[in-house]
C-alpha positions in Angstrom: 45.7 -10.6 26.5 42.4 -11.1 24.7 43.7 -9.2 21.7 46.7 -11.5 21.5 44.5 -14.6 21.0 44.3 -16.3 17.6 40.5 -17.0 17.2 41.3 -19.7 14.7 43.4 -21.7 17.2 41.1 -21.7 20.2 40.9 -25.0 22.0 37.6 -26.7 21.2 37.4 -28.2 24.7 38.9 -26.9 27.9 38.9 -29.1 31.0 39.8 -27.7 34.4 40.8 -29.4 37.7 39.6 -26.9 40.3 42.1 -27.3 43.1 43.2 -25.2 46.1 40.0 -24.2 47.9 41.2 -25.7 51.2 44.6 -24.0 51.0 43.0 -20.7 50.0 41.0 -20.9 53.2 43.9 -22.1 55.4 46.1 -19.2 54.3 43.4 -16.8 55.5 42.8 -18.8 58.7 39.2 -19.6 57.6 37.3 -22.9 57.6 37.7 -25.0 54.5 34.1 -24.6 53.6 34.7 -20.9 53.0 37.2 -21.8 50.4 34.6 -23.8 48.6 32.2 -20.8 48.9 34.8 -18.5 47.4 35.4 -21.0 44.6 31.9 -20.5 43.3 32.8 -17.1 42.0 35.7 -18.6 40.0 33.3 -21.1 38.5 31.0 -18.3 37.4 34.0 -16.4 35.9 35.3 -19.4 34.0 32.0 -20.2 32.5 31.4 -16.6 31.4 34.9 -16.2 30.0 34.8 -19.4 28.0 31.4 -18.6 26.6 32.5 -15.2 25.5 35.7 -16.5 24.1 33.8 -19.0 21.9 35.0 -22.2 23.5 32.8 -25.1 22.4 33.0 -27.3 25.5 34.1 -26.5 29.1 34.4 -29.3 31.7 34.9 -28.5 35.4 36.0 -31.2 37.9 33.7 -30.5 40.9 33.5 -33.6 43.0 35.2 -37.0 42.6 34.1 -40.4 43.9 37.0 -40.2 46.4 35.7 -36.9 47.8 33.0 -38.7 49.7 35.8 -39.6 52.2 36.0 -35.9 53.2 34.5 -34.7 56.5 30.7 -34.8 56.4 30.3 -31.0 57.0 32.6 -30.3 54.0 30.6 -32.8 51.7 27.3 -31.3 52.9 28.5 -27.8 52.2 29.7 -28.8 48.7 26.3 -30.3 47.8 24.6 -27.2 49.2 26.7 -24.9 47.2 26.1 -26.9 44.0 22.4 -26.8 44.6 22.5 -23.1 45.2 24.6 -22.5 42.1 22.2 -24.5 39.9 19.2 -22.5 41.2 20.9 -19.1 40.9 22.7 -19.6 37.5 20.1 -21.6 35.6 18.5 -18.5 34.1 21.9 -17.2 33.1 22.8 -20.5 31.4 19.5 -20.4 29.5 19.9 -16.7 28.6 23.4 -17.2 27.2 22.4 -20.4 25.4 24.8 -22.6 27.4 23.9 -26.3 27.5 24.5 -27.9 30.9 25.3 -31.5 31.6 26.5 -33.6 34.5 29.1 -36.3 33.9 29.6 -38.9 36.5 27.6 -41.4 38.4 24.1 -40.2 39.5 23.8 -43.1 41.9 24.8 -42.0 45.4 24.0 -38.4 45.0 21.3 -36.9 47.2 17.8 -37.0 45.6 17.4 -33.2 45.7 20.8 -32.7 43.9 19.7 -35.2 41.2 16.5 -33.3 40.8 18.3 -30.0 40.4 20.8 -31.5 37.9 18.0 -33.0 35.9 16.1 -29.7 35.8 19.1 -27.8 34.7 19.9 -30.3 31.9 16.2 -30.3 30.8 15.9 -26.5 30.7 19.2 -26.0 28.7 18.9 -29.1 26.5 18.1 -27.1 23.3 20.8 -24.5 23.8 23.0 -24.0 20.8 25.9 -22.4 22.6 28.7 -23.7 24.7 28.5 -27.2 26.3 29.2 -26.9 30.0 29.9 -30.1 31.8 30.3 -30.5 35.6 32.1 -33.7 36.6 30.3 -34.7 39.8 30.7 -38.0 41.7 33.2 -38.6 38.9 36.1 -41.0 38.4 38.0 -41.5 35.2 38.6 -45.2 35.9 34.9 -45.6 36.8 33.9 -43.9 33.5 36.0 -46.4 31.6 34.4 -49.3 33.5 30.9 -47.9 32.9 31.7 -47.7 29.2 32.9 -51.3 29.2 29.7 -52.4 30.9 27.7 -50.5 28.2 29.6 -52.4 25.5 28.7 -55.7 27.2 25.1 -54.7 27.6 24.9 -53.8 23.9 26.4 -57.2 23.0 29.5 -55.6 21.4 32.2 -58.2 21.0 35.9 -57.4 20.8 35.9 -57.3 17.0 33.2 -54.6 17.1 35.1 -52.3 19.4 37.7 -49.7 18.3 38.8 -46.5 19.9 36.0 -44.5 18.2 33.3 -46.9 19.1 34.5 -47.1 22.7 34.7 -43.3 22.9 31.0 -43.2 22.0 30.2 -45.1 25.2 31.9 -42.6 27.5 30.1 -39.8 29.4 31.4 -37.3 26.9 30.1 -39.1 23.8 29.7 -36.7 20.9 32.0 -34.1 22.3 35.6 -33.4 21.2 38.3 -34.5 23.6 39.9 -31.8 25.7 42.6 -29.8 23.8 43.7 -28.0 27.0 43.7 -29.3 30.6 44.2 -26.7 33.3 45.1 -27.5 36.8 45.1 -24.8 39.5 47.2 -24.8 42.8 50.4 -26.0 41.2 49.8 -29.8 41.7 51.4 -31.9 39.0 48.8 -34.7 38.6 45.6 -35.5 36.7 43.7 -36.9 39.7 41.7 -39.6 37.8 40.1 -37.0 35.6 39.0 -37.7 32.0 41.7 -40.4 31.7 40.7 -41.6 28.3 39.9 -38.2 26.8 43.1 -36.3 27.8 45.4 -38.7 25.9 46.7 -35.8 23.8 45.6 -32.8 25.8 48.0 -29.9 26.4 48.5 -29.5 30.1 48.8 -26.0 31.8 49.5 -25.9 35.5 49.2 -22.6 37.4 50.1 -21.9 41.1 47.0 -19.8 41.4 44.5 -21.3 43.8 41.0 -21.9 42.4 39.2 -19.2 44.3 41.6 -16.7 42.9 41.4 -18.0 39.3 39.9 -15.4 37.0 39.6 -14.5 33.3 43.2 -13.3 33.0 44.5 -16.6 34.2 42.3 -18.5 31.7 43.6 -16.2 28.9 47.2 -17.0 30.0 46.4 -20.7 29.8 44.9 -20.4 26.3 47.8 -18.2 25.1 50.2 -20.8 26.4 48.2 -23.5 24.5 48.4 -21.5 21.3 52.2 -21.4 21.5 52.5 -25.2 21.8 53.5 -27.6 19.0 51.0 -30.4 19.1 52.4 -33.7 17.8 49.9 -36.4 18.6 52.7 -38.9 18.7 53.9 -37.9 15.3 55.2 -34.9 13.4 54.7 -31.3 14.6 51.2 -30.0 14.2 49.7 -26.6 14.9 47.2 -26.1 17.7 44.0 -27.6 16.5 41.4 -25.2 15.1 38.1 -24.7 16.9 35.3 -27.1 16.1 31.9 -27.7 17.4 31.0 -30.6 19.7 
């Protein structure tokens, strides 16, 4: 499949809603937390595949503001897995020139998680390769509210705001909007993810559960994207050519 890709029509930004960890575990009669543990391998595979493919930006939806309502054991496990991932993968991110960033609200996260996130961002800040975002304690609506609050704090009146200026106040400021949104587990919803940024994203839904998502599934999604006719509300346009964030 990799040989069938058009390198001039790669999506600049791929966003993924990682869904299905719980169902993956349930089908194997395992605790839900083991589904999350298995999902870490899929994260590693997606980051590596996107970096090798030459994708400029990858954003993974890891934990929403609504996820705090889940059982305490599950939340604690997710935070522990995130901390372990950052510790174990930081050297790999640096080695492969991948720039890491968290998008979401830092408030409410445990202090040790905030420290690990800050360390990973600091150590990869000068990387010139792929931008890797993790959406953590994230809500698309909250992001828009936070951007509006920044506009107020900056003293920007209605006449000073347009779509481009407002976009510069979002968590993803300076990055291209997602060209391709992938959702695993077959669910047909966007789940409050990058609501502003995905206005014209092509959406690819796969029945594959997140722990089983591998490079071949990512390639299938990109090939599907390259066959789309992108219109942006107007006439037919080819899939957008790759550009840097």
